[in-house]
Structure formats: structure tokens, C-alpha cells
C-alpha positions, 0 to 999 in steps of 0.5 A, spaced: 645 644 593 642 651 592 638 652 585 638 659 582 631 662 583 630 661 575 631 654 576 626 653 582 621 657 578 621 653 572 621 646 576 615 649 580 611 651 574 612 644 570 610 640 576 604 645 577 602 644 570 603 636 570 599 636 577 594 640 574 593 636 568 593 630 572 587 633 576 583 635 570 583 629 566 581 625 572 576 629 575 570 625 579 563 624 576 558 624 581 551 621 579 545 620 584 547 616 590 543 609 590 542 606 597 536 602 596 536 594 595 537 592 587 531 589 584 535 583 582 542 580 579 543 575 573 547 569 577 552 565 575 557 562 580 563 560 576 569 562 579 576 563 576 578 556 573 571 554 572 568 553 565 561 550 563 563 549 556 569 544 559 565 541 564 568 545 570 562 547 575 562 550 582 561 546 588 555 547 592 559 550 597 562 555 592 554 557 590 552 558 597 558 562 599 556 567 593 549 567 594 550 569 601 555 575 599 549 577 594 543 577 599 545 583 603 544 587 596 539 584 592 532 581 592 532 576 587 537 572 583 536 570 576 539 563 573 540 560 566 540 553 567 537 547 571 543 542 570 550 542 572 549 544 580 545 550 578 538 546 580 541 547 587 540 554 587 533 555 589 534 551 595 540 555 597 537 561 595 531 560 600 536 559 606 539 567 605 532 570 603 532 570 596 527 570 591 529 566 584 527 567 577 529 560 575 531 559 567 533 553 563 538 553 558 536 551 551 540 550 545 541 545 539 542 539 544 535 536 544 536 531 549 539 536 554 534 541 553 529 535 555 533 534 562 533 542 563 526 543 562 525 537 567 529 540 572 526 547 571 519 544 572 521 540 578 524 546 582 518 550 580 513 545 584 518 544 590 521 551 591 516 557 594 521 562 593 521 561 585 517 566 582 517 566 575 520 561 569 525 563 563 525 558 558 531 559 554 536 565 553 537 568 547 535 561 543 533 565 537 538 570 537 543 565 536 539 561 531 539 555 536 532 554 535 526 556 530 520 560 533 516 554 532 520 550 536 521 555 542 513 555 542 513 548 543 518 548 549 514 554 552 507 551 551 510 544 555 512 548 561 506 553 561 502 546 561 505 543 567 506 549 572 502 555 575 508 560 575 509 566 570 513 563 564 517 567 558 523 566 554 529 571 554 531 575 548 534 582 546 528 587 545 529 587 538 528 580 537 521 581 541 519 586 536 521 582 530 517 576 533 510 579 536 507 572 535 512 570 541 508 574 546 502 570 545 506 564 548 508 568 554 506 571 561 511 577 561 516 580 556 523 578 558 527 583 554 535 584 554 537 591 553 544 592 553 546 599 550 553 597 550 552 592 545 549 598 541 555 602 541 551 607 545 555 612 550 555 611 557 552 618 559 546 616 554 545 609 556 540 610 561 535 614 556 536 609 551 534 603 556 528 607 557 526 608 550 527 601 548 523 599 555 517 604 552 517 601 545 516 594 548 510 596 553 507 600 547 508 594 543 505 589 548 500 593 552 497 587 555 504 584 558 508 586 563 515 587 561 521 585 565 528 587 563 531 581 564 538 583 563 541 590 563 548 593 565 555 595 563 562 592 562 567 595 567 573 593 562 575 591 555 574 594 548 570 600 546 564 599 541 563 605 537 561 610 543 561 605 548 567 605 553 567 600 558 570 602 565 569 601 572 567 609 572 562 608 566 559 602 570 558 605 576 555 611 573 550 607 568 548 603 574 546 608 579 543 612 574 539 606 572 537 604 579 534 611 580 530 611 573 528 604 574 525 606 581 522 612 579 518 608 573 517 602 577 521 598 572 522 591 574 530 588 572 535 584 573 542 587 573 547 583 568 550 580 572 553 578 580 560 576 579 565 577 573 565 571 569 572 570 566 570 564 561 566 568 557 571 571 554 571 566 548 564 568 547 563 575 548 570 578 547 574 582 551 568 585 555 565 578 556 568 577 563 567 584 566 559 585 567 559 583 574 557 588 580 563 584 584 569 582 580 572 575 580 575 575 587 568 577 590 570 584 591 565 589 590 567 593 584 563 600 584 561 605 589 553 606 590 554 612 593 559 618 593 564 620 587 566 615 582 573 616 579 575 613 572 582 612 575 582 612 583 590 611 583 591 617 579 594 621 585 600 616 587 601 616 579 601 623 579 606 624 585 611 618 582 611 622 575 613 628 579 619 624 582 621 620 576 622 627 572 625 631 578 632 629 579 633 629 571 629 636 570 633 640 576 640 637 573 638 639 566 636 646 569 642 647 573 647 645 567 644 648 561 644 655 564 646 658 557 639 656 554 634 661 554 629 661 559 624 658 554 628 653 551 629 650 559 622 651 560 620 647 554 625 641 555 623 641 562 616 640 560 618 634 555 622 631 561 616 631 565 611 629 559 616 623 558 616 621 565 608 622 566 607 618 559 612 612 562 608 612 569 601 612 566 603 606 561 606 602 567 600 603 571 595 600 565 595 593 568 593 597 575 588 602 572 585 597 566 583 589 567 588 586 562 587 579 559 593 575 557 594 577 550 593 585 552 598 584 558 603 581 553 602 587 548 603 591 554 610 588 556 612 589 549 610 596 549 614 598 555 621 597 551 619 600 545 616 606 548 622 607 552 626 607 545 621 612 543 621 616 549 629 616 548 628 619 541 623 624 543 628 626 549 634 626 544 630 630 539 628 635 544 635 636 546 637 638 539 631 642 538 632 647 544 640 647 543 639 649 536 633 654 537 634 657 544 642 657 545 645 664 546 650 663 540 654 657 538 660 655 543 664 652 537 661 656 531 667 655 526 668 659 520 672 659 514 679 663 516 684 666 512 691 664 515 695 669 519 700 673 516 706 669 516 703 663 518 706 657 514 701 652 511 703 645 511 703 641 504 696 637 503 695 631 499 688 630 496 686 623 495 681 621 490 678 614 489 674 612 483 670 606 481 667 605 474 666 613 474 664 616 468 671 620 465 667 627 464 665 627 471 672 625 474 675 630 469 671 636 472 673 634 479 680 634 477 679 641 473 676 644 480 682 641 484 687 644 479 684 651 481 685 651 488 689 657 491 694 653 495 701 654 495 703 646 496 698 640 494 698 634 490 692 630 488 693 622 488 687 619 483 686 611 485 682 607 480 680 600 483 675 595 481 673 598 474 671 593 469 672 597 463 679 600 462 676 606 457 673 609 463 679 610 467 684 611 461 681 618 459 682 620 467 689 618 467 691 622 460 688 628 464 692 627 470 698 627 466 696 633 462 695 637 469 702 636 471 706 633 476 701 635 482 697 630 479 698 622 480 694 617 477 694 609 479 690 604 477 689 597 481 685 593 478 681 588 482 683 591 489 681 589 496 678 593 501 673 597 497 674 605 498 678 604 504 683 599 500 684 605 495 685 610 500 690 606 504 694 605 497 694 613 496 696 614 503 702 609 502 704 613 496 703 620 499 709 625 499 713 624 505 712 632 506 705 632 506 702 633 513 694 633 511 690 628 507 684 630 504 679 626 501 673 628 496 668 624 492 669 623 484 663 628 483 665 634 487 667 641 484 671 645 490 672 652 491 679 655 490 679 657 497 677 650 500 684 649 503 687 656 504 681 657 509 680 650 512 688 648 513 689 653 518 685 650 523 691 644 524 695 649 527 692 647 534 696 640 535 689 637 538 685 637 531 686 631 527 679 632 523 677 639 519 670 637 516 666 641 511 659 639 509 657 635 503 653 639 498 650 638 491 649 642 485 645 641 478 639 639 482 635 645 480 628 644 476 629 636 477 624 634 483 627 628 485 634 631 486 631 637 489 628 634 495 633 629 496 638 635 496 634 638 502 634 632 505 641 631 506 642 638 508 638 637 514 644 633 517 649 638 515 645 644 518 642 641 524 645 634 526 652 636 524 652 643 527 649 640 534 654 634 534 660 640 533 658 643 539 660 637 543 666 636 539 662 629 536 661 630 529 661 624 524 666 624 519 664 623 512 669 621 507 668 627 502 671 634 504 674 632 510 681 633 512 685 629 516 692 630 520 696 625 516 700 623 523 694 621 526 691 617 520 698 613 520 697 612 528 690 609 527 693 605 521 689 608 516 682 607 514 678 601 516 677 596 510 673 592 514 667 597 515 663 600 509 663 606 513 670 607 513 670 615 514 665 615 520 669 609 524 676 613 523 673 619 526 670 615 532 677 612 533 681 619 533 676 621 538 678 615 542 685 617 541 684 624 544 684 628 538 679 634 536 675 635 530 672 642 527 666 642 523 665 649 518 658 649 516 660 652 509 659 648 502 666 649 499 664 643 494 658 641 491 657 634 488 651 630 485 646 627 488 644 620 486 639 620 480 635 614 482 631 612 488 635 605 488 642 609 488 639 613 494 636 607 498 643 604 497 647 609 499 643 610 506 643 602 507 650 603 507 650 608 512 646 605 516 649 598 516 656 601 517 653 605 523 651 598 526 658 595 524 661 601 528 657 600 534 658 593 534 665 594 534 666 600 539 660 599 544 664 598 550 668 604 549 661 608 549 659 605 556 660 611 561 665 607 565 670 605 560 677 608 561 678 612 554 679 619 552 672 620 550 668 625 553 661 624 556 658 628 551 662 624 545 659 618 548 652 620 548 652 623 541 655 616 538 650 612 542 644 616 541 645 619 535 644 613 531 638 611 535 632 614 531 635 609 525 633 603 530 627 606 531 626 605 524 627 598 525 622 598 530 617 601 525 618 595 521 617 590 526 611 593 528 608 594 521 609 587 520 605 585 527 600 590 525 599 586 518 598 580 522 594 583 527 589 586 522 589 579 518 587 576 525 581 582 526 579 580 519 579 573 518 578 571 526 575 576 529 573 571 535 580 570 537 583 577 535 580 584 538 583 591 537 589 593 541 586 598 547 586 605 545 591 606 551 596 602 547 595 606 541 595 613 542 602 614 545 604 612 538 600 617 534 603 622 539 610 621 538 609 620 531 606 627 531 612 630 535 617 627 531 614 630 525 613 637 528 621 637 531 623 636 524 619 641 521 621 646 526 628 645 526 628 645 518 625 652 518 630 655 523 636 652 520 636 650 513 636 655 508 630 652 504 623 654 502 616 651 505 615 647 499 623 644 499 622 643 507 616 638 506 619 635 500 625 633 504 621 630 510 618 626 504 624 624 502 627 622 509 620 618 510 621 614 504 628 611 507 624 608 513 624 601 510 631 601 507 634 604 514 630 599 518 632 593 513 640 595 514 639 596 522 636 589 522 641 586 517 647 589 521 645 586 527 645 579 525 651 579 520 658 582 520 659 584 512 655 587 507 658 588 500 660 596 499 654 599 495 657 604 490 652 610 489 651 611 482 651 619 481 650 619 473 645 613 472 640 614 466 633 616 468 628 610 469 622 609 466 615 609 470 615 602 471 622 601 473 621 607 478 616 603 481 620 597 481 625 600 485 620 601 491 617 594 490 618 592 497 615 598 500 609 598 495 608 591 497 607 593 504 603 599 502 598 595 498 598 590 504 596 595 509 591 598 504 588 592 503 587 590 510 585 597 512 579 596 507 578 589 510 577 592 517 573 597 514 568 592 511 568 588 517 567 593 523 565 600 519 568 607 520 563 608 526 567 604 531 572 608 535 577 602 536 577 601 529 578 608 527 584 609 531 587 602 529 586 605 522 589 611 524 595 607 526 595 603 519 595 610 516 601 612 520 605 606 519 603 606 511 606 613 510 613 611 509 611 606 504 607 611 500 613 616 501 618 611 498 613 610 492 612 618 491 619 619 491 621 614 486 616 616 481 619 623 482 625 621 478 621 620 472 617 627 473 618 631 466 625 635 466 626 641 465 619 643 468 615 647 464 617 655 463 610 657 467 611 652 473 619 655 473 616 662 473 611 660 479 616 657 483 620 664 483 614 667 486 614 663 492 615 666 498 620 665 503 625 662 499 628 666 493 632 663 487 638 666 490 637 663 497 635 656 495 641 655 489 647 658 493 646 656 500 654 658 502 652 665 504 646 663 508 650 657 511 655 662 513 651 667 516 646 662 520 651 658 524 649 662 530 642 664 532 
């Protein structure tokens, strides 16, 4: 296939930038080479499956093989014990020309300590290749021994051997107990900058500084750095980041510095020791020069790479993105070049992030729990990347498309064009009579030749609520008919099906409006003409709202609703895939009857009917013009209940129709319609993932605080994509709002807050919808009384409970790990991001009790706000009509 030059140019640009970024982020370091021998290494011959704590020790053949392997690289080995087969090391080392600094392990077990010392002394007398003895390793640091006890052991050994004797402790323990120096022949100090949180590029200078402190503090004693090294994998500690590259850089720099300053040392350690995880956490197993398979981990000469496999990963990311990128660039010629370039970059970014994530087990040494987290991350990240791609496609098509392909507007009927009769159906349940009467009065003012209004009251418990409505219908004349059904099945759909059966046989179009809507007189006259096309079954106008001005809660949720109608519905309309919603909708009556009316099994009967009409081969028209305005919910509970119903209903619809959305299912749905109905609700499923991850984060944080020996911070590689995708989602929303929705910056941010406040509600609805089949219809109260402060908070009690738990556990993490720990800071950032929807819920609920009306000075200030005049924000009709094209 030949591609236009523009397509090839964009693809080459994106691929070049991707490869350049891979290269820039994976530049090698070139520390000074080291080609000489290594002074010494700490020698623990334990292999995978061995564990001294459980009595599983290597045999003599394994020890001999390990000594043979290190012999060509090091001069000496240091041992830590003289029991459990370790007493054989001096004799075996002598075969390979290795000198041994022999050790005895001392702890609280007095009898074992005696055995350790007995073997240590015996070996010192019998093996000439032992040059020094180290009695005890970090015994004071662990608190196993008091200074006086350790001194007694040292005197016992020094009395029986002629070799230099010392004990090994971290540098600060020596400085804290200078009296210990009088009992040893040399200072055996551990200097491990990783455990001090020192960055790798500063670590060698740190070691030299501590070494010089010791030489000044004990001028009469030789100083041996008995342990020095850097881990190749595991979790960061403050600024110290474990990696193979950092290990190689540190050791090469240290070897050269030690040679220059004539420093005696033992590298910690010869081989990786998996059993140390239980004692030292995720870095414990990874201090070796060789890995557990006995492969040398680091180059001592040449370039050092953080990720040596990056070239094949970069190539794979290009191959993964190339086909969809070329297909998109070829198919979306109607997009401006910047839009195609942007989406091509997003495709490449998603492919790169996916390849990078899949390669983590290769680039990092993951233990079993990290591998489990990685396995859980993959499907979650696939879902999040799908959301990114869906949002990006919406973004580029609404920002950079050369005009809308299906931009419908109110249209006057052609001269002489007959207008069919319309039957308008109004279902009410426990509605305030004055509210319904206002709606009926607006319907009576419709400028349309022939229509009827059928009002159906069902399940209203108090007759005094429907009787005034009945009387008003009689007053308005024969066009208005009223029915009260008492207890009636099917909720709103049941009432609408009753109205359908009572519809005038002459009617060709059925309209549905909510009980609180005040409609424009020209609604029917400018919308019904679209039914002249026999394929059109639905003509839909957006929901809009009134009486929200100077009411903070109603204002922010009004603009949150507006985003769907100015952005989502416009985008879906481009592919004839709108969501039918049950107010301000007009339906061809014959199509409605053919589909056997409104579905009474589904609490979102309007959206389900719309999908069935598409499956039957019909078209829909969306005119983004507000012909009617209703009331927003007045309470946060009502707002949440409405969104719960929508999300739960979406799951019901998907469970019923999922087979129809598969590409190979034989039905009239177009690929674009299948895409929008399958993917359009995916962000709600992402909210469900958010709830699941929040629960997991709470449990993990509890483990970090209470059981730090078993829980470690998830690797940054697992957390950074989450923060990146959150930032992208927020940027997408704000960008589209500013471009498509006629509101100010303040209203945009308020809408974002309102939408975020529903995350928990949507998540619960999705999860419940997956595991249940029916949920009571949640009527949205539109005229409830204002709540008090406490009652407002109670309406967000679940969200407040989760927010409080996140806050307390975040405080616990700070108390235990501090804020200078890089991994702790990143984890706190994750907890902060996860807490935002729960905090938003509390703030939005509290907005219901803010003072109304606002003070006069604040109203005057709002009038002066830039970019959004009062005329613009109060009446979106003119703006909506002019902004349907870009």
C-alpha cells in the first residue's frame, strides 16, 4: 500500500522522536575502568534454596566451586562463621591461592558462640592462609551483645592466637564506642552508603570521608573497610537507588580510589544471597559481584548501561505502534496535521509504555511479590492505556477536525412540508405539583400544529401530589390527558409503555420529557422535520438546566452535565452512535412499537432502547441545542443516586448486548457504533479499578506501617505510569472543556471537581452491576430541601471514611519513613492522587449548604471574571448553536 507523503512524514517524525528519547534516557556511563585484582570479597557460598536460618547449608563441593570462581578475580575472602561447613573454607581456599580473613558469628546463643570461637581458633592455628580474625559481625548494632561481653570474647581469642584480631561494626558504632579500639588490633568497619541514603554518584566520596574519620579517631590502629558495596536491585532508600549500573559505577570508582589511597577493603559481597531478603528487605539478595547463578553482573571496563536491553525494547515499541499508526494516519485524513501528529505520538507513547512495563522483569530483578504486582499491573495498565487512546481520539477529533461531519442544527420545516402528529409523554412519581404544572404550561405554549400530552402518574404515595396535576391537565384542554396508575410495575419504563398504549393512533412521533423541564415553543417545529428521513428513529436534544445561578452546588453540577452533551454526545454523533437519554428525546412511534416499547428490565430504559434501534438499522440525530431546561438535583445524595443509576444501567446494557458489540457478530451495527458502545463506558470501569486499587493501597499502607519487615514500597516503575495517566486524563478533560463547553475557567474547575466527586459512586455501581442483575430504580429528587452541614457530610460518609483512612495511613507512612525517603514520597503522591475523588465528594456535598444567595459583592466580582460573561454562562443556547463546528 502506498502512503501519502504527509503520512510517511508524520510516522517518521514520531518514530525518530521515540528512538531519540529511548537513546537519551539510556545513555551509558563511563566510569574509570578497573583491570586489576580486587582486594577481597565477603564470601557467603549460599545458593538458591540454601538458607542458614533453616539449617540448609551448601556442601563442600559447592563451596569449592565458588572459591574456584572467585580465585581469578580477588586476592582474599572474608568469612562470617566457623560452623555449618564454613570452617572448611580456609583449607579449600588454600587450594586456589586465596588468603582468608576468618570470622566467627556471635549472637545471643552462648553455647553456639563457644563453638564458633573454638573452630575459629583451631583454624587460625592450622591454616597459614588465614591472615586476620574477625570476632563477631555487627553484634553491637543488632543488640545481641553488650560491649563488655564482646570485649570478653575478643580477649579470649587474642589470648590464644598470634594473628591480628578485631570485630566488625558499622563506622558509627566504632565512633560511639572508642573504648572498643583498645581491645582490637585493627578497626574492621562497615561503610555502606546505600544504607545511609547517599546517591550513587556521591557514594565513593562518602566512603572516603567516613574512612578518614576513622583514621583520625584511631590513629594507632590500621583501618580495614570490612564491608563496602552497592546493591544491584531492590528499593531505593532516600537518594540511593539500587541498579546494576549504579553498582558497577560505584565499585569501579571505589576500586580506583582505594588503590590511590592504599585502602584495605572487602567488597560486600561475592555472590547474591536470596535468603537475605527476610532480614534486609528487597535489596538484601543483590549485593553480589556475581548473581545467584554465578554470572558476573557488572562490567569492570567499558560502558555501563542502566538498561542494556533498551535497543530491542525501543525497536519493539516501534513495531507495536507502526501498524495502528499508519492505519490511523491513512484513515483520518480529515484531521488537521497537528491532530494526526498528536494522536500518532499518543499511539507511540502507549506502545512504548507497554513494552517498558512488559520488560520490567528483564530490566529489574523482581521477587515473587513484585512479580505478582507486575502481573496485576499489566491488565490494569492495558485498561488505562485504552482510556488514554479513547480520550485522545475524542480530543483530536473535536479539536482538530475540519468541521463536523454530522453537525445538525434546528431547522425550519420546508414550505409545504407536512408535520406529523407528536404524542408527548410525561411520567411523574411523587413530584411537587407546582413543578409539573410549570412543565405543562410550557408544553401548552408549543408552536406546533398537532400534538398531545399524556401525563402518567405511577407509584405516587400521596394523592394530594397528583390531584392538582390532574386538575391542571383538565384546565389545559383536550390535548392534555392525565392517568394515575397507583402501584405499577416497570418504574419509568412501565409508565411510558402505558402512555404508548394510550397514544393517539394518528401520532407518528413520541416525545419524552422529564417532569421538571420547561421547553422552548419551537422545540417540535425545528426538530420533527428530521423524521422526513425514513431511516431516522431518534432525534435527540441535550439536557440543560435552569435556576442554578448563584447556587454553588447546582452550578458546578450543571457544568459537569454540560461536558457530556457538548463533548461526548457531539463526538458520538459523528458516527451515528449517540446515547439516547430520556428527556428531550423524540422517537419514531413505529420503530418504538417494533422494538416492543421501553425495556422495563433496565433502569436506563432510554439508552437501552437507543442501542436496540441502532441494532435494527435505524439512524439517530443529535442537535446540540438546548430546547428545554430542567432542574439539577439539590442534594449530593440525589446527584450520586442519579449517576449510580446511569452507571448501573450501563452495566446491565453491556451484559445484555455484549455479543452484539463483537466485531464478528452479524447485526446492522457499524464498527464505529460497536466501538462507541463498547468503549464509551470504559472510563467508568476505570473508576471501578480506582476503587480496587485504593483498597489495595490502604492494605499495603497498613502493612508498611505495622509490618515493615514484610512490606516494602512498590517500585517506582509501578507507580510512575499511574501518576502519568492521571495527569493525562485531567489535561484531556480541561482542554476539551475549554474548547467545547461555554463556561469560564472557574466553572470548568468546578465541573472537574463535581465529576471527580462521583468516582466512588460510579465504581460501586459498576462493581454491583457486574455481580447483580437488578437494582431498584433510584428516582432523582429535583426539589428536595437544602441539607444542614452535618447532613451534607453524611451524604458523603463513605467517601469521607475512605479519605480519612488514606489520610491517617499517609501520616503513618510519614511518621515511620519520613519525607526524605524517595520511595515513601512517591507512595504518598499515589495516596494523594487516590484521595482526590474522596475529598472532592466531601467538598461537593458541602457546596449544597453554602450561603444562597451569594453576597452582592461576590456576585459583582463574578460578573467581572474574564472569559465568561454572564450572558455567556446563563444562556448556552446561542453559544451551543455556534460552537457545533470548529
